[in-house]
N, C-alpha and C positions, 0 to 999 in steps of 0.2 A: 504494499498501498503504499503512495506517495503522499505531496501534497502540491505537485509542478511548479514549487521553486524551483527555478535551477540553481544547483550547487555550483556546477562548474561547468567549463567546455572542456570534452578531449580531443586530439586528431588522432585521424585513423593512420596507423603506422603502419598496417598488412593488410590482407585481405587472401585467404584461401579458400577454395571449393572443394566439397567433397559430397559428392553426388548433388542433392538439390541443394543440401547447405554451403552456408557459408561463414565464416569465423572468422571476427577481426581481432585484430589487435591495435588495443587503444590507450594512448600517452595520455596523462592527465596530470595535474597538482594531488589529486588525491588516491592514486595508484597504489602508494604505499602504506595507505589504510587501508583500502581494501583484504577483503578473503575469498576462499576460495568456497564455495557454494550461498556467497551472497546475493541478494537482488539488486538489481542496480537499473535504472530506468535510463536510456537510449534513446534520446528522440522523443518520451514519453513510451518507448518498447520496455517492457520489462524484461531482459534477460538474465541467466545463472552466471555467475561470473566462474568461470571453469579454471583460470591459474593466474598469479602474480607474479611478476619479475619484475621488480626493480619499481618502476612508476609506469607503467606497463599490464593492464590487464587483457585476457584473452576471455569473449562469449563467440556463442556460437546460436545463428537464425536458423531457424527449420524453415523450410518453402513453403508454410502457411503464413506464417511470419513475413517473410520476404514478398509475399502478395497481397496482404492487406497494408503494409506498412511502406516509407521511404529506403527501409535502411538497402533493400539490392541495388539501391542509388547512389551509397556510398562510394567513396575511392580511396585510393591513398591521400590524405592530407584533408578529406573532409572534416570538417567540424560537430561536433556530437554535445547537444545538451545533456549533462549528465546528473543524477540526483540519487540518492540513497535512499532507502526504505526510510522512510518515516517514523520518529520513536514517539512510543504512547505516551510519555510524559511532558513533551511539550504540545505549544502551539501548532494551529494547523491555521498557515499562514495562506494558502491556498483553499483547495477545495478536494476533498476526495478523491484519488486517480489511482486504478488500478494496474495500470500500466498494457492493459489489454486496448490495443488499438482498434476502434472498429473500422477504418477508411483511410483513405488520403484525400485530401480536397486540394483543388489548386489554385494559385494565388493569382487573382484577375486584376489587382490594381493596389499602387503602394503611391502614398501622398505622404511628403512631406511636409509635417506643420512647422511652423514654429515653434521647437522645443519637444516635438512629439512627432509620430509618426502612425498613420491610417493605412492597414491594410485590409483588401477584398479578399474574400476566400470564394470560390462555389463549389460546394458538394451534394454530394447526392438527393436529391427529392426525396426517397424512399426513409429517410433521418430525419425528416424536415420537424416531426411531431418532438425531436427531442432539443430543438434548439429555439429557447426563448429570448426575447428581449431584454438582455440586465442581465441572463442567467450565465451561468459557466460551462467554461470548456478546456481541452486540454489540446493545443497545439506542437509540436514537436517535445512535446513532457511539460510546457509552458501552462501555466492556470493562466486565462483570459477570461476577460468579461464581453459577450459579443452585445452588439449591436447593428441598428439598422437590417434587421433580421426578413430576408425573404424565405422562399419555400425551397430554394436553390443557392442563396449566399446569404453570406452576413458580415458583418466589418467589427475590427478591432482596431482599438488604440492601444500605443504600446509608450510606456514612462523614455527617459532615457535611459534608467538603468539598466531594466528588462533588454533594452539595444543593446546597448553594451555588454553585457553581460552574460547573452544567447546567442544562438544563430540565427537568429530572426532577420539581421542586421544582412545578413547574406542573402535571406528571402527576397526573388522577383519575379516580374508577371512569368509566367507560364511552370511557376515551382510546384509540386508535392510539398505537402507536410502532412505527419501524421494526425490524425484525428483523435479524440475519444471523447466522445458523449456523456455528459455528467450521470454518474453510474443513478442515483436518488431518480431521475428523470424516467431510466431504463427499467426500474423495478414499477413505476407507477404504471407505464405503455405497458407493460408486458401483463399486470394487474388489471387494468382497462380490457385488454385486448381477451383476458381469461374469463372476467367477467361478463364478456357479450356474448360468448360462442355457450 
């Protein structure tokens, strides 16, 4: 379980393919603090740390994960948002995030304001019931608030701190980001579906 508050950015140093899987070696300033079997969010995708050597850790994404996320688009040198799982004795500064990516969204607009940025993302309309005005959403592991919600798009506003400390600053028109919809919304939608049948 995560909060969507990015802890640091890691750099992909190596990618290895094995069958339909991809393994990533990622260097970061928290690398030496990680341990094998630990859950770690990578652009919002929860992966298990398999190995730690100095400040580089290794994780593997299976075919299903690669299909539903943007991890398959990573290359050596890519910057990845990292977050360790939340502590149960601390504050939840973002919102509850599982690290189970639902789909990807495509950046359609980037607008630089005076001191902030606005991004518009297009998403699959089948998820429209899960996106509400001023609701929470997780993009590349970042907990954000949505506005200007439409059936197939929404906008988010980025403050300077988030812009500087995550990989959102590299997102441009046409880029794909991982999207995880709010867990509470998913449960409510499911209960409504069951009640309707």
